C-alpha positions as CSV (number, residue, x, y, z in Angstrom):
1,M,19.5,11.4,-39.5
2,A,18.3,11.7,-35.8
3,E,17.9,15.2,-34.3
4,L,20.7,16.2,-32.0
5,V,18.3,18.3,-29.9
6,P,14.6,17.5,-29.8
7,A,12.1,20.3,-30.7
8,V,10.6,20.3,-27.2
9,F,14.0,21.3,-25.7
10,F,13.5,24.8,-27.1
11,F,10.3,25.5,-25.2
12,R,9.3,25.9,-21.6
13,F,5.9,24.4,-21.1
14,T,3.2,25.4,-18.6
15,F,0.1,23.3,-18.3
16,P,-3.1,24.0,-16.4
17,C,-3.8,21.7,-13.5
18,R,-7.5,21.8,-12.5
19,Y,-8.9,21.5,-9.0
20,R,-10.5,18.3,-7.8
21,V,-11.4,16.9,-4.4
22,L,-8.9,14.1,-3.8
23,T,-10.1,11.1,-2.0
24,A,-7.7,8.4,-0.6
25,H,-9.7,5.5,0.9
26,S,-8.9,1.8,0.6
27,P,-6.8,0.3,-2.2
28,T,-10.0,-1.1,-3.7
29,E,-11.6,2.3,-4.4
30,R,-10.9,4.8,-7.2
31,L,-9.0,7.8,-6.0
32,L,-9.5,10.2,-8.9
33,D,-11.6,9.1,-11.9
34,L,-10.5,12.3,-13.8
35,P,-12.4,13.3,-16.9
36,Q,-10.8,14.4,-20.2
37,Q,-10.4,18.1,-19.2
38,Y,-7.7,17.0,-16.7
39,A,-5.5,15.4,-19.4
40,L,-2.0,16.6,-20.2
41,P,-1.3,17.1,-23.9
42,H,0.5,14.5,-25.9
43,L,3.8,16.0,-27.1
44,A,4.9,12.8,-29.0
45,E,4.8,14.5,-32.4
46,L,7.2,17.2,-31.2
47,N,9.5,14.6,-29.6
48,R,9.0,11.8,-32.2
49,Q,8.1,9.6,-29.3
50,K,5.6,6.8,-29.1
51,T,2.6,7.6,-27.0
52,F,0.9,4.7,-25.2
53,A,-0.4,6.3,-22.0
54,D,-3.0,8.9,-21.2
55,V,-1.9,11.1,-18.3
56,R,-4.2,13.3,-16.2
57,V,-3.5,15.5,-13.2
58,A,-5.4,17.3,-10.5
59,W,-4.8,19.2,-7.3
60,S,-6.4,20.2,-4.1
61,E,-5.3,21.5,-0.7
62,E,-4.8,17.8,0.2
63,G,-2.1,17.3,-2.5
64,L,-1.6,16.3,-6.1
65,G,-3.2,13.4,-8.0
66,I,-1.9,11.7,-11.2
67,Q,-3.9,9.3,-13.3
68,V,-2.3,7.1,-16.0
69,L,-4.0,4.7,-18.4
70,V,-1.6,2.4,-20.3
71,R,-2.9,0.6,-23.4
72,G,-1.3,-1.6,-26.0
73,K,0.5,-4.2,-23.8
74,E,0.5,-7.9,-24.7
75,R,2.2,-9.0,-21.4
76,P,1.4,-8.1,-17.8
77,P,3.4,-5.3,-16.2
78,L,6.6,-6.3,-14.4
79,G,7.9,-4.8,-11.2
80,D,10.2,-5.1,-8.3
81,A,9.9,-2.7,-5.3
82,Q,13.6,-3.1,-4.7
83,R,14.4,-1.9,-8.3
84,P,11.7,0.7,-9.1
85,R,13.7,2.3,-11.9
86,S,13.9,-1.0,-13.7
87,S,10.2,-1.7,-13.3
88,D,7.0,-0.9,-15.3
89,G,5.3,2.1,-13.8
90,L,5.1,5.9,-13.3
91,H,7.9,8.1,-12.0
92,V,7.1,11.7,-11.0
93,W,9.2,14.7,-10.1
94,I,7.6,17.6,-8.3
95,S,8.9,20.9,-7.2
96,T,6.8,23.0,-4.9
97,R,8.7,26.1,-6.1
98,G,8.1,25.7,-9.9
99,G,9.4,27.9,-12.6
100,R,13.0,28.3,-11.3
101,P,15.8,27.6,-13.8
102,I,17.9,25.6,-11.3
103,Q,19.9,22.7,-12.6
104,R,20.3,20.9,-9.2
105,A,17.5,19.9,-7.0
106,D,16.9,21.4,-3.6
107,R,14.7,20.6,-0.6
108,Y,11.6,21.6,-2.5
109,C,12.1,19.0,-5.2
110,H,10.7,15.5,-4.9
111,Y,10.8,12.2,-6.7
112,F,8.1,9.6,-6.3
113,Y,7.3,6.3,-8.1
114,F,4.1,4.3,-8.5
115,L,4.3,0.7,-9.7
116,P,1.3,-1.4,-10.7
117,T,3.1,-4.5,-9.4
118,G,6.3,-5.5,-7.6
119,G,5.2,-5.0,-4.0
120,G,4.4,-7.5,-1.2
121,E,6.0,-10.9,-0.6
122,D,4.8,-12.2,-4.0
123,R,5.8,-9.0,-5.8
124,E,2.3,-8.8,-7.3
125,S,0.9,-5.9,-5.3
126,P,1.0,-2.2,-6.3
127,V,3.6,-0.2,-4.5
128,A,4.6,3.5,-4.2
129,G,7.6,5.2,-2.7
130,Q,10.0,8.1,-2.6
131,L,13.6,8.2,-3.8
132,S,16.3,10.8,-3.5
133,I,17.3,12.9,-6.5
134,P,20.9,12.5,-7.7
135,R,23.3,15.5,-7.3
136,A,20.7,17.3,-5.2
137,I,22.0,20.3,-3.2
138,E,19.6,19.2,-0.4
139,N,17.1,16.4,-0.4
140,A,13.4,16.9,0.4
141,P,12.3,15.2,3.7
142,N,11.4,11.6,3.4
143,C,7.6,11.0,3.4
144,S,5.7,8.5,5.3
145,P,4.3,5.5,3.3
146,T,0.8,6.6,4.4
147,D,1.4,9.9,2.6
148,L,1.2,8.2,-0.8
149,A,-2.0,6.6,-2.0
150,L,-2.2,4.2,-4.9
151,Y,-5.0,2.4,-6.9
152,V,-4.4,0.0,-9.8
153,E,-6.7,-1.8,-12.2
154,R,-5.2,-4.3,-14.6
155,Y,-6.7,-5.0,-18.1
156,G,-5.8,-7.5,-20.8
157,N,-3.9,-4.9,-22.7
158,G,-2.7,-2.5,-20.0
159,Y,-3.6,-1.0,-16.7
160,L,-5.0,2.0,-14.9
161,L,-3.0,3.6,-12.2
162,E,-4.1,6.4,-9.9
163,G,-1.6,8.0,-7.4
164,V,-2.1,10.7,-4.9
165,V,0.8,12.5,-3.2
166,S,-0.5,14.1,-0.1
167,A,0.4,17.7,0.9
168,A,2.3,16.2,3.9
169,A,4.7,14.5,1.4
170,L,5.4,17.8,-0.5
171,H,7.8,20.0,1.4
172,G,6.8,23.6,0.9
173,Y,3.4,22.8,-0.7
174,D,1.5,26.1,-0.6
175,P,-1.0,26.5,-3.5
176,E,-2.2,29.9,-2.4
177,N,1.2,31.6,-2.4
178,H,3.0,29.3,-4.9
179,P,0.5,28.1,-7.4
180,G,3.1,26.9,-9.9
181,L,4.6,23.4,-9.5
182,G,7.6,22.1,-11.3
183,F,6.5,18.8,-12.8
184,F,7.9,15.9,-14.9
185,Y,6.8,12.4,-15.5
186,W,8.4,9.3,-17.0
187,I,6.3,6.2,-17.7
188,R,8.6,3.3,-18.0
189,D,7.4,0.1,-19.7
190,L,9.7,-2.8,-20.4
191,E,7.5,-3.8,-23.3
192,L,6.4,-0.6,-24.9
193,G,9.3,1.7,-24.1
194,D,9.5,5.1,-22.5
195,Q,6.9,8.0,-22.5
196,T,8.0,11.3,-20.9
197,L,6.3,14.6,-20.6
198,T,8.8,16.4,-22.9
199,V,12.5,15.4,-23.4
200,G,13.5,11.7,-23.3
201,P,16.2,9.9,-21.3
202,D,18.9,11.4,-23.5
203,F,18.6,14.4,-21.2
204,P,19.0,14.1,-17.4
205,F,15.5,15.1,-16.3
206,W,15.9,12.8,-13.3
207,E,18.3,15.2,-11.7
208,N,17.9,18.6,-13.5
209,P,14.8,20.6,-12.5
210,S,15.4,23.1,-15.4
211,L,14.1,20.4,-17.7
212,W,10.8,20.0,-15.9
213,C,7.6,21.8,-16.9
214,T,5.2,23.9,-14.8
215,L,1.8,22.9,-13.6
216,Q,-0.3,26.1,-13.0
217,L,-2.8,25.2,-10.3
218,E,-6.3,26.5,-11.2
219,R,-9.7,26.3,-9.7
């Protein structure tokens, strides 16, 4: 019999986010190359969820970086920039005022996506963007496309994706006075399924910041 409420629902998680100089050069250069100590823990055992991606995060005054390595695929990733929620890729929610038990997003809450494919005229190029959060009391300002950096390497059984959200794209980003960020990720894969930070799609993490975790920015 399936659990009505997953175990992770009963906890509020805070994860350390280590400092790293973030570089955003050309799309052919690595942006992060984060070592193991930047990895977020796998909570699949608590959530009875399949784990197929390694996720690592880092911060600096320039913004927040997320690195994802997906393994176990037999087919290339699929994407469509016009339908990011129905594409393979990384979806990230960030609040620059983390730790607040609010159930509706405000202007400090952001939603970004990073797709390994789906952009360009041939829909084969990596693409990143920002979307509004449903039921938000107030939406965060829209960022410029240049405020999001993306690097992708494809392998025979998966892909490496590195995304950097610049400080300019994060309304209210102030690491010195607000070192806790609300954070949630959803890795969508049409072949492998869904991997989330804690609760799965049975709970509305895409619109409810009280379901997000906290990244504690550390040097």
